[in-house]
Wavefront OBJ file of the C-alpha trace (Angstrom):
o trace
v -93.912 -15.614 55.933
v -91.772 -14.589 52.986
v -92.597 -15.632 49.465
v -90.911 -18.874 48.469
v -88.001 -18.654 46.047
v -89.635 -21.490 44.092
v -93.269 -22.403 44.533
v -94.766 -25.932 44.380
v -95.789 -25.205 40.787
v -92.264 -24.102 39.973
v -90.794 -27.261 41.461
v -93.121 -29.326 39.208
v -91.629 -27.458 36.254
v -88.071 -28.272 37.305
v -88.317 -31.867 38.481
v -89.904 -34.937 36.865
v -91.057 -36.268 40.296
v -94.779 -36.366 41.218
v -96.767 -37.430 44.281
v -95.994 -39.552 46.238
v -92.321 -39.295 45.181
v -92.028 -35.509 45.079
v -90.472 -34.913 48.486
v -90.078 -31.101 48.574
v -92.985 -28.694 48.788
v -91.298 -25.289 48.538
v -87.887 -23.785 48.055
v -87.381 -20.979 50.627
v -83.938 -19.867 49.426
v -82.066 -20.374 46.188
v -78.697 -18.956 45.315
v -75.924 -20.231 42.978
v -74.370 -22.340 45.771
v -77.226 -22.937 48.270
v -80.742 -24.242 48.382
v -83.092 -24.308 51.373
v -86.141 -26.489 50.681
v -89.142 -27.475 52.785
v -91.028 -30.775 53.027
v -94.231 -30.608 55.060
v -94.148 -33.886 56.957
v -97.471 -34.925 58.503
v -98.474 -37.746 60.814
v -100.458 -39.524 58.117
v -97.595 -40.039 55.646
v -97.784 -43.665 54.448
v -94.177 -44.439 55.400
v -94.925 -43.695 59.081
v -97.247 -46.742 59.270
v -94.499 -49.321 58.975
v -91.099 -49.728 60.544
v -91.527 -48.238 64.024
v -95.135 -48.483 65.271
v -95.875 -45.672 67.732
v -92.609 -43.875 66.871
v -92.968 -42.458 63.339
v -89.666 -41.940 61.594
v -89.170 -40.830 58.022
v -86.913 -43.461 56.366
v -83.390 -42.240 55.788
v -83.561 -43.157 52.073
v -86.495 -40.773 51.672
v -84.628 -38.047 53.557
v -81.678 -38.494 51.155
v -84.115 -38.440 48.189
v -85.581 -35.141 49.414
v -82.066 -33.664 49.673
v -81.283 -34.962 46.165
v -84.446 -33.332 44.778
v -83.422 -30.043 46.411
v -80.041 -30.496 44.734
v -81.859 -30.931 41.415
v -83.564 -27.579 41.939
v -80.162 -26.039 42.818
v -78.665 -27.431 39.619
v -81.551 -26.440 37.336
v -80.657 -22.790 36.816
v -77.372 -23.872 35.226
v -76.695 -22.697 31.729
v -78.587 -24.613 29.077
v -80.520 -26.825 31.511
v -83.879 -27.834 30.007
v -85.949 -30.050 32.359
v -87.855 -31.475 29.375
v -84.687 -32.972 27.833
v -82.113 -33.083 30.682
v -81.962 -35.283 33.783
v -79.992 -34.437 36.936
v -78.595 -37.568 38.569
v -77.683 -37.933 42.225
v -74.335 -39.698 42.569
v -73.106 -39.730 46.201
v -73.546 -38.425 49.719
v -71.440 -38.213 52.912
v -74.156 -39.762 55.118
v -72.186 -39.288 58.327
v -73.296 -35.677 58.428
v -76.994 -36.580 58.383
v -77.805 -38.477 61.570
v -81.016 -36.877 62.825
v -84.385 -38.585 62.812
v -87.331 -36.884 61.093
l 1 2 3 4 5 6 7 8 9 10 11 12 13 14 15 16 17 18 19 20 21 22 23 24 25 26 27 28 29 30 31 32 33 34 35 36 37 38 39 40 41 42 43 44 45 46 47 48 49 50 51 52 53 54 55 56 57 58 59 60 61 62 63 64 65 66 67 68 69 70 71 72 73 74 75 76 77 78 79 80 81 82 83 84 85 86 87 88 89 90 91 92 93 94 95 96 97 98 99 100 101 102
């Protein structure tokens, strides 16, 4: 497996989120206009215990949050971005494109 573009430690330096709300584990690819991030989803995630017993599904709002966090990593290399004093806000999504259960 290739080295991640941003490690877990690097993500912690870019985003304010921490467990259990940090929803990306690695960034595999990072370019000025694209980010490919990975979340290791395991059977024992606490959100699998609730809504659909016997059919674990990651809630859509958490999937969107994971994508927003990846977007924060994508935005962080921008000129003059300082994660200690700046906050990246997620504003909107075209949810029709994201209709796959996790």
